[in-house]
N, C-alpha and C positions, 0 to 999 in steps of 0.2 A: 132654476136658474141657468143650468146649462143649456137648456133648450132655448132660453132667451138669448143667451150669448151667441147660440150657433146661427141664429137670424142675421147676425151681424157679419157672417163670413162672406155670403155672397156681395153684401152691400159694401164690405171693405175692398173686395176685389174691383166692383165696378167703379167705386171712387179712385182707386189707385191702378186703374188698368194698365195705363202705359208703363208704369214702374214694375207691375208684376209680369207685363210681357218682356219688358228688358230684362228682368231677371230670369225669366222662362227661357228667352233666346240665349243668354249668357250660359246657362246651364247646358241646353241644348247643343250649342256650338261646341262647347268644351268636350261634352260626351261624344259628339259626332267625330270631332277631329281624332280624339284618341282611339276610338272603336274602329274607325275607318283604317287608320294607319296600323294599328296593332292588330287589328281583325284580319287585315289582308295578309301581313306576314304570318300570322297563325294559320290562316286558311291555306296558304301555299306550303307551309311546313308541315302541318297534319295532313293536308290532302296529298303531298308528295309520299309521306309514310303509309297512308291508307292505300294508295294506289300501289305501292310497292308490294304491299300485303297480298292485294287482290289480283295483281298481275305477276306475281312470283318474281320479284326483283332479285337479281342475282346476288350472291355473296361475294362473287368476285369471276375473275376470267383469267384464262391463262392461254399463252399462243405456243405453237410447236413448230418446229422445221418440217416435220413430216407427220400425217395423221396417225393418231394412237391406233394401235391394232384392237381388235375385238378383247383379245385376252386382257391387255392393259386397262380397257374400259371396264370390263368385268372386275378387274382388281379394285378399282375405285368405287364401283357400285357395290360391291360385296362389302365395302366398309359403312354403307348407309349414306354415301353421297350421291346426290342427283346430278348427272352429267349431260350437258346439251351440246352437240355439235353444231357450232354458230360460224360456218364457213361463209366467206363474202367473195364477191368478185366486183371490181369497179369498171364502170363503163362511162365514156364521154358522152354527154348530152349537150352538144354545142360546147359553150365554154364551162358548163357545169360538169361536176362528177356526181353519178348516180351509183350508190353501193346497193347491191343485191344481195339479200339473205334469203335463205330457206324460210319459208314460215315457220313460226316457233310454236311448239306445243307443251312445252314444259316450264321455261324460264323466260323473263323478259318478254311477256305475252303483249300482243299488240292491243292498244286501248283506242278503239275507233271513236273518233268524234263523228263521223258519218259513215254508213255503210257496214261491211261485214268484218268480222274478226278474223276469219280465215280466208284466204283465196281459193277460188277453184282454178282448174287449169286453164290456162290463157288469161287469168286475172292477176292483177297486182295491187298491193297495199302501199300506200305512199304515206311518208311523214307529212304533217299537216301544213308546215311552213314552207317546205318545198314545192307541194301542191299549190299553196296560195300564191307563191311568189311566181310559179310558172303557169298560172291560171288554169289549173287541172281539176276538174269536178268528178264526181261519180259518173260513170258511163262513158268518159272520154277515152280515146285511145292514145296509148304512149308506146313509142317504139324504142326497144332497148336492144341492143346487141343483134340487130336485125330482125327482131321478132316483135309482133304487135302484141300488147296487153290492154285487156279493159280494166279501168281504175275501178276496184270493187270496194275500197275503203280507204278512208283518210284518217289518220290519228297520230298516236305517239306511243313510244316504248320508255320503259324506265330505264335504258340503259343509254338512252340518247335524249336525256333532259336537256342538255346542252349538245346541240348537232355539231360538234367539232370534227373534222374530217380526220386530224390526228389529235392524239390527247395532248400533244404539246402545243396545239394551237391556242391562240389568246381570244379570237374572236369568232363569234357564229354568223355565217353569211349563207342564208338558205338560197341566194341567188346562185350559188357555186358549189353548193353541196347538199346532197339529200340521202335518204335510205328508202328502200322499197323491199317487199317481201313477195316471194312467189312460191309455187308449190315446188317439191322436189323435183318432179319430173321437167318442170321449166327451168329449174335451176341447172339441171345436168344438161339440159338441151343449149342453154347459154354458154355453159362452160365448153361443152364440145363445139360450139360456133366460134369460138377463140378470139371474139372481138374484144374481149375485156384488155384494157391497157396495162394492168397490172397483175402479176402472178396471184394465184388465189391465196388468200389469208386463212391460215389454219387457226382458228380461235375456238375454245371451249368455254362455255359458262359452267357455274357449278353452284349448287345450294348445298351447304354442310348438313342441314337439319339436325344439327347438335350431335353429330356422329364423329366428327373431327374437327380439329382446329385448322386454321389456313396454313399454319406452319406444317402441320402433320401432312396435309394433303400436298403442299409443296415438296416436302421430304419425298413422299411416295412417287411423286411425278419425277424427282431428280433420280430415282433408282431406274426409271426406264432407260434403256440403251437407246442410242441414236443408229441409225442406219444411214451413215454419211452419203451413201451412194444416191440417196433419196433428197437431199438437201439441194434446194434450188436458189438460196439466197447467195448470190455471186460474191457479194462483199464480205459476207461471213466467211466463205469457204476461202477468199483471199487472205483474210486475218489469220485464219486457222492455218492456212499454208505458211504464212510468215512465222506463225508460233513454232509450227511443226519443224521449219527449217532449223531453228535453234536447237530443237530436240535431236534432230539428224545431224547436226554440226558436233554435238556432244558424243553421240554414239559413234560417228565416223572418227573423231579424235582419238577416242578410246581404243577403237580398232587398230587404227594406225600406230598407236602408242604399243599395243601388244604385239602387233606386226616387228615394229622396231626393237621391242624387247627380245622377242623370239631370236631375230637375226642377230642382235647383240650377244645374246646368250651363245648362239650357235658359233658366232666368231670367236668369242673368247674361250669356248670349249675347244675349239679347234687349236686356238694358240695355246691354251694349256696343256693339251696334249703333247705339245712339242717343247715343253718345259724342260723335260728330263733328257730329251735328246739335246737340247741346246746346252743344259749344263753339263751333261756327260762329255758332248763332243769338246766344250771348252777345257774340262779336266783332262780329257785324253790328249787334246793338243799340247796343254802344258806339260804333261807327263812325257809324251813322246820328245818333245823338244829337250827335257831334260836328259832323257835317256840318249838321245842322239849326241847331245854335247858330253855327257860322260864316256860314252863309247869313242868319241874323238880323242877326248883327253886320255883316255886309258891306252888308246892306239898310240898316243904320242908320248907315253911313257909318264904320263902324269897320274901319280896315285891320288886321287881326289874323288870324293862322290858328293855330286850337286843334288841338294834337294830343295824343295819350295821354300823351306825356312831359312837355308843357309846359302844359297847360290850367290847372292849379292855380295856377301862378305868374302866369300872365297874366290870369287872372280876378281873382286877388287884387289885382293892380296896378291893374285897371280898376275895381274896386271902391272902391279906396281913393281914387280921384279922381272923386268923384259929378257934377262940373261939366264933365267933358270931353267927354260924349256927348249927343247927343238923335238920336231917329230914328224912324221910322214903319214899320210891319211891311206888306210887300208881299204880294201873293197868293202864298202858297207852300203853300197846303193840299194840293198833290199830294205835296210832299216830306213833310209831317207824316203824311198817310194812309200813306204808303210806310214811315215809320218804326214806326207802330203795327202795320202788317201784319207786319213783321219780329219786333215785339214778341210778337204774337200766335202767330206761327211758333215763337218761342222757348219760349213758355208750353206749346204743344202737346208740344213734344220734352220738356220737364221732366216732364209727366204721362206720356208714355210711359216714362220712365226711371225714374220712381218706382213705375209699375206692374211694371216688370222686377224692381226692389228687392222689391217685395213678394212676387212669385213666388220670388224667389231666397232671401227670408227663411223663406218656407213650406217651401221644399226643404230649407234648413238644419236646421229643427226636425224633418223627417222624418229627415233625416240623424242626429241626435242621438238620436233615439227608437230608430232601429235600431242605432246603436251602443251603446246603453244595453243593449238586449235581449242583445246578443252578450257585453258585459262581464259582464252578470249570471250567464251561464253559463260564463265563462271558467274561474272557479274549479273549477266542478263537472267540466269537462271535463279540466283539469290533473288534479285528484283522482281522476277515473276513470281517465286514461292511467297515472298513478303506481300507482293501485290495480290495474290490469290487469297492469302489469310486475311489482309486487310479489307478486301472486297466483302469476303463472306462474313467478317466480323461487322462490318457497315451494314449488310443486310440483315444480320441477326439483331443489331441494335434497332434498326428500323421496325422489325416485326416485333421484337419485344416492346418497343415503345408504345406501338399500337395496341398490343395485347394487354399491357399492365396499365394503360391509361385509366380504366375504369377504377382501378385499385387506388388511385390517388386520393379518393374521398376517404379512404381507411388509413391515410398516413404512410401508405406505401408508394413511393417515388423512384422512377427509373432514370438516372442520369446517364447511363450508357456504359457498356463493357470497355475495358482498356485492353491494350495489347498484352500487358504482362500480367494484369491483376484478374482477368475474366473469370479463372477457376474458382477464385477465393470468393469474388462478387456472387457468382451463381450459386455457389454453396451456402453463403449467407442468406440470399433470397429465397432459396428452397428451404432453408430452414425456418425462415417467417412464415412462409405460406403453409409449411407442415404445422406449425404451431396454430395457425388461424384455421386448420381444417381443409385447406385447399390442396389436398394431396395430389390431384391430377396437374395442378398448376406446377407443383414442385417436381412431379415426375417430368414434365416437359422441360422444366429448366435443366434437370439432371441430364436429359436426352441432349439438350442443346451444348451442355457442356462436354459431353462426349463426342459430339461431332467437331466441336472446336478442337478438342484433345487431339483427334486424328490428324486435322488439317495442322495443327501446330506440330505434330510429331513429323509431317512431311516437311513443314518450313525448317526444323531444326536438323532433319535428316539432310536436306539440300544444303544447308549452311556448313554441317560437318563435311559433307562429301566435297563440296567446293574448298573448304580449307585443306582437306586431304590432297585434292588436286593440286592446289598451290604448293604445297610441301613437296609433292611428288615433281611437279615441274622444276621447282628449286633443285631437287635431288639430281634429276635428269640432267639440268644444265650442268651441274658441278661433275656429274659423271662424264659428260661429253666432254666438258673441259679437261679431265684427266685423259681421256681417250685421245683427244686432239694432240694432248702433249706426247703421249705414246706413240700417236701417228707420226708426229713430228721427229721423234726420235728413231723411227724405223728405218729411214734412209741413210742417216749416219750410222746405224748398226750395221746395215748391209755392206754400205762402202768402206766402213772400218774392217769388217771381215774380209773384204777382198783386198784391201790393203795388206792385211797381215798375211794372207796366203800368197800375194804378189812379192811381199817382203822376202817371206821364206824361200821362194822359187829363186830370187835374186841372189839370196845368200849361197843357196846351193850351186846356182851356176858360177858365183864367183869362186867358190871352193873347187869346183871342178876345173875352172879355168886356170887356177894356180898350178893344177897337177896336170896342165897342158891338155885338158880335155875342154873342147868348145862344143857347147849346146845350148840351144833356145828352147827354154821350157815355158810353156803356158799351161793354163788350165785345162786345155783339151788333150795336149800331147805329152804331158809329163810322164804318164804311166808308161807309154811305150818308148819313151827316149831312155827312162831310167831301166826298164826292162832290157832294153838293147845294150846299154852300157854294163849292166850286171852280167849280161850273157858273154859279153867280150872278156870280163875278167880283168878289166883295166884297173890300174892302180893309179893313186893321186897322192901328192903331197901339197900341202897347204902350209901358209904361215900361221902360226899359233897365236901369235900376238893379235892380229887383226881379228881372227876368228873368235878369241876370248871376248874382245871389245864388242863385237858385233852380236855375240850370243848374249852378252850381259844386257845390252839394250833391248834385244828381242824379247828376252824372258822377263825384263821389267814391264814392257808394255804387255805382255800377255798376261802378267799377273794382275795388273790393273784391269785389265780388259775382262779377266775372269770374275773378279769380285764384282765389276759392274753387272755382269752377265746374271750373277747371283741375285743380287739385289733386285735386278729388273724382273727377273721371272718369279720372284717371291711376290712382287706386286702384282703381277699378272694373275697369280693364284688367288690373291685376296679379290681381285676384281673378277675373276670367275665364280667366286663363291657369292660376291655381292650381286652379281648379274642374275644368278640362279634366284636368289631371294626377291630381287626385283622383279624377275619373271613371275613368280608364285604371287607377289603382292599385287601386280598388274591384273593377273588373272582374276584374282579374288576381286579387285576393284570392278573389273568388267562385270563380274557376276553380280556384286552389290547394285553397281549402276543400272543394269539390266533390269534388275528386281524393281528398284526404285522407280525407274522411267515406266515400266510397265504398270506400276502400281498407281503412280501419281501424275506421270508426264505422257500418258498415252494419247491424250486427246480424245478419248472416247467419252465426249461430254455429253451431258443429258440433253433430252429434247426439248427443253424449255427455251423458248425465246423470250418470253414475259410472263409474270405472274403479278396481277395487279388486283389487290381487293377493293371491294365496292368503296370503302371509305377514302381510298388514295384515287378514284377515278374520277377526273374532272368532269366528265360527261354526266355523272350520277348526282342527283340532288344538288346540282349547281344553283338552282332558283332558290332554293331553301337557305342556302348559304348567303346569297347576295341580299336576302331581305331581313337579315339578322339585324343590321345596322337600323333599318326602318323600325324595326320592332323596338330596339333601344330608344331611338329617339322619340318615337310614340309614347313609350312610359315615361321618359324624361318629361316630356312636354306636359302630360298629364298630371305629373306630381306639381310642376310648377303652376299649372293652372288651377289645381286644386286649392293651394295656398292662397292665389287671388280670389277665388271664389268664396273662400273661407272668410277672407277680410271684407269682401264687399257685402256679404250677408251680415257680418257683425255691424258695419255702419248702417246698413239698411234698418236693421232690427232697432238699433239705437235710436235713429231718427224716428222710426215709426212709435216707440214707446214714449219719446219726448212728445210728439205730436198728440199721443193720445193719453197724455198724463192727467189731464183733467178727468177724462172719462174713467180711467183706472181708479183715481181717487173717489170718484162717485161710486163706482161699484164696490170698492172697498167699504165704503160708508154703509151701503146697502147690504153689506154681509157676504159678499163674494169672496170665497176663499182664495189663496194665493195659487193652490193646485188647479182651480178652476180657470182662474186667469193664465196661470202657464200654458194650459193645455188649449186655451183660445188662441192665445197669441202664437202658438208653435204650429197651429194647425195649416194657416195659409202658406207660410214659407215652405214647410214640409211639402205640401200639396204641390205647390209651384215647382219646388226642386224634383219632387218624384216625376212630375209630368214632363219636366224639361229633359230629365235624366232618360226617361222612357222614350221621348220622341229622338233624342240624339242617339240612344241606341238602336233603336229602328232604322233611322236613317244611316247610321254608320254601317250596320250590317246589310243594308240594301245594295243593289247596283250602283247607286250614286255615292256610296261610301266605300266600302270594301271591294266592291266590283270595279269601280273606277280606279282605286289605288292599285288594284291587280293587274290594271290593262296593260302596263309597260312590261310586266314580268311575262305576262301570257304571251305578248307579241314578239318577245325575244326568245324565250324558252319554249320548248316543246314539252307542254304539260297536258295531262290528260284532263278530261271534264272534272271539274271540282265543285262540290256543294260548300256553300259558306259555312265555316263553322262558327260556333258561338261558344268561345272559353268561358269558364266559369267564373274565372277571376275578372273577366271584362264585364260579364252580368252584374256582378257585385259592384264593380267600380261606377258603372253607370246608372244602376237601379237603386242600389241600396246606399252608396256612399254620398250622394247629393242629399237626400232626405235626412240621413243620420249627421251628416256635417250640420245641416241646418238647424237640426234639432238641438244638437249640442251648442252651439253657438248661441242660439236663441236661449236655452235654458240658462245658460252661464250669464248673458246680458240681462235677460228679463228678471231672473231671480235677484239679481243685485238691484235692479230698478225698484222690484216690488217690496224691497225691505225698506222702503221710505214710508213715512206715515201718510195717511189718507189726506190729511190738510196740506201737506208739502205738496202731494201729488195733485191735489185739487188747485194749488196755486202755481203749479209748474215752475217751482223754484229751481234756479240752478245752483250748482255747488260753488259755495262763496270763493274756494280757492282759485278756480279757473275763471270765473267771471271777474273776481278782483284783480287778478294778475293781467287779464286783457284790458279791463277799463283803466287801470292804473300806469299801463305801460306809457312811456314819455315818447312821443313820436317827433319832437321838436317842432320847428316852425315850418313844417311842410304845407303846401297848398291843401286846401280843403278836400278836394277831389281825390288826390293822391293818398291822403292821411285817411279818408273814408274808406278808400279801396284797401289799404293795408290792414286798418282795424276790422274791416270785414273779413278779410283772409284769415286773421289771427282768430276772429270769433269762430270761423268755419275751419280751423286747422285740421280737425279729424277728417273732414270730406276732403279737403285739399291734399292732405297726405295720402288718403285713399286714391285720389287721382293719379298723385305721383307714383304711388306704389304700384297701381294698375298700369301705368305706362311702362314702368320698367320691367314688370314681368311680362306684358305684351311685347316689349322690345327683346326681351330674352327669346321668346318663341321667333320673333321676327329675325333676329340675329342669328338663330339656329337655322332658319331656312336659307337666308342670305349667305352665311358661311357655306351651306351645302352648296348653293348655286356658284358663288365665287370660287369654291375649291374646284369644282367640276370644270368651270370656263378656264381658270388658269392653269390647271393641270392639262386640259386640251391644247391651250396654247403652248405651254412649255414643252408638251410631246413633239408639236410641230417644230417648234423652233430649235430644240436641243436635238432632234433626229435628223442629223446631216447625210446620213447614209440613205440610199434608195432600197437596199436590201441587205438582210442580215441572214447569213446562213449558219445554222449551228449542226455542228458534224457529228455524225456517229461513227463513221470509219474515214479519218482524215487521210488524204493522199500525202504522197512525200513531199510534192511541190504544191505550193500555193497556185490556184487558179489564176490564170492571167487575168489582169484587171481588178484582182481582189486584194484587200488589206488584211492580214492575219492578225488576230489577237488570241488570247488565251483566257477563257473564262471558267471560274470555280464559283460554287455556291455555298456560302457558309451561313452560319445561324447567329443571331442576337436577340436577346429577349428585351421586349419593350412592352410596358403597360400590361404585363401579363401574358403576352402573345409572341411566340417564337417566330421572328420574322426572317425571310430570305434576304440576305445580303449578298449582291452580285460583286464579286472581285474580278475585276478586268485588267488584264496584262496587256498593255499596249506599248508600240514603238514610238520613238521620239518624233518620227515623220507621219504618224497617223493622222491623216486629215479630217477624219470624222470625231476625233476626240483630241482636239489641240491643246493637251493637258501637260504640263512640267511634271513628271513624276519624280519620286524619289530614287536615289541610287543605292539605298540600304534597304535591307529585308526587313527591318523592324520600324520602317518608316513609311506612311501611306499619305496619300491625298484622298480625301473623302468628299462627296457630294453634299451640298447644302441640305438636300433631304436627309442624308443619313446625320449629319450635325444636329439637326432639328429632332429628328425622330428619337436619337439617343442621348441628346442633351451634352454634347461635346464640343469643345472648341480647340484651337491650335495649341499643341503641347500636350494635351490630355492623352491618356492611355485608353485605347479601345480594344478590348478582347473579344474576338470572333471564334465561333465553335465550329470545328469539322465534326459533325456528329456520325458520319459514317466511319471515319478513322480515329474517332476517340481523341481529338488533338484540340487543343486551344492555341489560339494564335494573338499574340499581345503586340499591338502596335502603337506608334507615337505618331499623333496626328500632326503632319508637317503643314498641311495646307488645306483649306476648304474653297471648293469650287462652286459657282452658282451651277446647280444641276438638280432641278425640283422633280423631274418626272420619274425618278426612281433612287432607290437606296444603293449607291455606288462606292467601291472602293477602288481606287486606281493605283496600280504598280507597274513598274517597268517589266516588259514581257521576259527579258533575260533573268531579271531578279525573281519573278514570280515561278519561272522555270526550276530555277535552283531551289526556290522555297518549297515547291511543291514535287520535288524529285521527278521532273520531267526531262526528257532529252533535249538537247539544244534544237532551236527552231520549231519546237513543239507548237501547235496551234489546235483549236476546235472551234473557232469562229472566223468567219469571213465577212468583212463588210465591202460594199461596192456600189458605186453610183449608178449602176446600170444591172439589168439582170444577166446572171452567168450561166454558162452551160454545165450545169453538175447534176450528176445522177441522183435521183430521189433516193435511191436505195443507201446512198451514203450518209444522208442527211437525218436529223433528228426533227428539224423544223426550219422554215423558210418564213422569215417576217419581213414585209415590206412597209414603206413608209404609209402607204394607204391603210395596211393593217393597223399600224399605231394610231392613226387618226380615227379610226372606226372604233378601236378599242376605247380611245379617250372619250369619244362621243357617246358610249354606252353608259357611262356614269351619269352624264347629263340627262340621257333619256330615261334611265331609271328612277332617278331623283326627282325628275320634273314635276310629277303629280304632288308628290309630298311638299315639295317647295312651293306650289302654287297654293295648295291648301293651307300651308302654315302662314303664308303671307297673308292670304285673304281673312283667315279666321283671327289672326292676331289683330288685324285691323279692325274687324268687326267687334272683337271683344273690347279692344281700347275704346272704341266709340261708344259701346254700352256702359262700360265702367265710367267713362266720362260723364255720360248722359245722366245716369244714375247718380252720381255723386254731385254734380253740379244741380241737378234737380232737388236733391236734399238741400243743398245750400239754399236755393230759392225758397223751398217750402218752409225752411226754418226761419227764413226771413220774410214770410208772407206778411205778418203783422207790420213789420217796418215799411215794407214795399206799399202796403195799402196806406199807411199813414203818410208816405212821401206823395202818394196820389192825392190824398186830402189836402195836403199842404201845395198841391199845384204844380209837382214836378211832371215833366212830361216824360213819354215812353224812351226816348233817345237818352234823356239824362238819367232816368232810373236804370237803363241798360248799361250806362258807363259807371255807375256807382256799384251795381250788384253783379254784374256779368263781365265787363271788360278787365275788371281786377283779375278774373280768372286766367286772362291770357297771359299775364306775367308769371302765374303759377306754372302753366303750360310750357312756357318759353324757357323758364328757369330749370323746370324739371327735365325738359328734352335736352338742355345743355349739359345737365349732371347726368342724366340716365342714358342717353345714348353712348357715350364713351365707356360708362360703367358697365352697361348691358355687353357691349363688345368685347371688353376686356374680360369680363365673366364668362361669356360664352367662348371665347378664345382659349381659356384656361381649360373648359370642360371638354371642347371640342376633339382634342387629340383621343380622348377615351371612346369618342364616337366611331373613331376610325383607327381604333388601335390595331386592327387586324389587316389593315391595308399597307402595303410597303410602298408608300409614295411620299412625296413631301407635302407640307401643310402651308400653302401660300394662300393665307386668308387676308391678304391686304385689300382694303377697300380703295377704290378711286374716289376722288372729290366728288364725282358725280353720284355716287351711292349715297354719301353723306348729305349732300344737297336733296337727293330724292327723299331720305329718311325724314329729314327736317321738314321739308315741304310737305310730306304726307301727314305728319303730326299735326301741323298747322291747319291744313285741309280738313283734317278730322274734327279740330276744334271748330272750324268755322261753320261746318255742318251742325254741329251740336249746338253752337251758339245761336245758329238760325232757329233751330227747333225750339231753344229755350225761349227765345224772344215771344212766341206764341203764348209760353206759360205765364209771361210775365202780364200780358193782355188779358189773362183770365182772372187775374187777382183784382178784386174790386175793394172799394173804399170800406164798404160793410163788414169787411174782415175786421175792423178796429173794434167795431161793436160787439162782435162775437167773443172777444178775448178779454172784455173788462170785467173786474169783480163787482 
């Protein structure tokens, strides 16, 4: 019986050829589209990896100021790491730049598309797109640096997948930049020629070979000392000189401080040496005066002895009784002379003393000046120390993040080290890795902690040092204040001493005059005059009363003066002791500061200018990164279309069973089993599905599928020759899924139908429920034509629903493609409209003054998570008068204005909180959204520049970006990158070019699939109504009338379905599309213009008209004899 059934297989295919062909093309196109899009992505991704292995793609590269020595290279290679010298020279080639390398033999090998892998002397290998743009072929002559070279090879290298001139560039332009490779001898000759317009770039590439980690290699490189005399980067040397100026100011300040302290100490020592002289002289002066007065009183016959404790009381008593005494003065000139000698000695001591005060005061001034210089640099030193620590901590975070990313699958996540908690964090992470058996990783984390501890010790030492300097500055200021007071008192001290001496001489002259001796005593002659008078033996009488009064006043003044001198000299002794302690402290400070500066602030920097691992290099694997979105879109389209295919198959099978109902009933009656019937009715759908899948698979992997999809990537990126890959999951999807899906659907449907009795099948009975509901539905008093059309649609509700579902799914694919195209077009237009500047210069080494004609701004890049991707957010600090960003910024540090792209990307509105992360410094910034401005070409946050400088701890007027409406004359060495408006336009056009083939394919295939589904389902409707149509022909209805009854009603199904499905499909795809571009930091402007909607509706109706035209021919094939075939 099975053999008999097998004879119906080919006959069934012939009878339903168009239906099976439509099903075949449906499956083939679905598979072709999915295989082509996903296969192209897989080919580029896998091909890039395979080429990387074959051509020894680098694990990373590093740049140096001066070439490594042989000893340093040996230290690296002894660790098991492969290192290749990859120096380069840049030459002008018209308006283009050609970068020349030595031919590589170890790493990043040349992959020729044409010609040789290595050049001979006098030959050059060229990057393929540069050669194409400049119309250079094998055997052509190219002049570089005044030397002629024969083009011997054209191809690519793994490290220039995207041929950016700088890693900060955003677009590839092979008209303006390319690379070439020559022999070592030719390279040296070109270098000797000196026609390169940039200095030689010293870069090395490396392969770790599993011997070290990137971090370990970096640490080894950082341990190599730099010979600064060989550094040629003038801007780096300028920055280094500025930094060293701060260090020199600190050291000069300490030296001046020490000099001032030494001078101060010497002055105070000298001053202290005369303390005893000063106090002794004051005592001697006072005692001498007492002795003189006592002698005078004794000569006058007054029996009284005056002492320092009783003289005031005794003299007061004597003065109170003027009649008690008379006397004459005897010759006592010698005693007077002696007293005046002692007073002169006292005056000399005071002069020496005040000279010492002057020296001490000058030393104190030098001390304060030195301390001021130090304190001026304390803030810069603290900021520099913290900046060094933060920078190193940021680098550690970036490296650990990349290194620990593979462990995320095991539940180990890395959120970044913090300023104060890094030690505990690293200890905890090391413990986790130790428990999991990753001892090497744990050891690396311990090493990182040790390095950070060293830098933290430096940071804390600087902090303590500057705090001590601050205290020393305060103390020195206080000391200088005290010395200033001392200095201020010096002149009164000297003048007071002179006044005392003068007063004593006046008193002596007066006493002598009363004894009729006239003499003029001065500081210069008093000795000679008194000696002369003493020699003459003259005698004098004085009036005792006046002498007593004058003696009382003089002795009282001298008593006060002596006590003041004692207190004064005691204070000087304390200052002397303090100055010695200060000198010792400053000497210790100088020693400690010198040690610290020698260890941490010597600017004996390492030789590294950059360290770039392959994963962070935008030139490497750029094409593979760009096609990830295509792969996602292809897989999504494949899932959607598989759902459609499944539903269409189910409707197709149900119709086929209903059509073959009587045949199945007869076969049942003849004894054919259910299993045999299942196999028979499964065979054709499975066979057609398999063949359609196979053809779609073959076309998808051909040059018309995958090859076409790869075209734009190959044209833009410099890729090696690639063989199309056939991933196993795509083979399974295209070859196994269609027949399996057909088998499963057919089995479920056929098995249900075959459960009916043979008689029910022979009579082709419909289920009462559905038929009854359709027949009994009250349609009111409609006109016959409309009522008939509605009842026909209700009768064929399953097929109509299949058409609408098919339309919806095809519209999803269509909306995916149109969204793609609209996004690219709108993004390109927004870039041109919103880019108001002609040039943007991003600085590496900003100048003090903004270039003339430029508008400064301050840019920082922060991070924000969105849809599972950590996106860059550009924080732009602008001035109020910035002509290129006319945006009113907030005045507060916690308020921001954001672009509409940022609001859309992060789902925030005005008044919401937005938290951005600084992953380098482990800091989060929480802002309140004050306003949202229309800006869709980038994810921007706008701040006032002054506010932003304060927020990010930058000095006033700091900038690192300059905008201009014309080209500025800025040295390239100062810049990270230069972006022109033309570059922005080219970058935006790249998206359109890259997505173009996929958009065209999706639009075309979605339209074809919709037409096929509509044809299949509407044909099913006609076939199911074949008996009724034949009967209508018997009744004399014309073809146009029959078309209106059975076909035109479908127009309303299509029209109503389009009205519902187009906005629903647009809404659904707009919900899904953000996930398709989750890794791209741009706005998502998916708004359709009215013209696009008109084109979509017009296309749907056009497809309907084409299918309707085809089905009219099917109506003509139905003959009245069909009525006779189906009577009992």
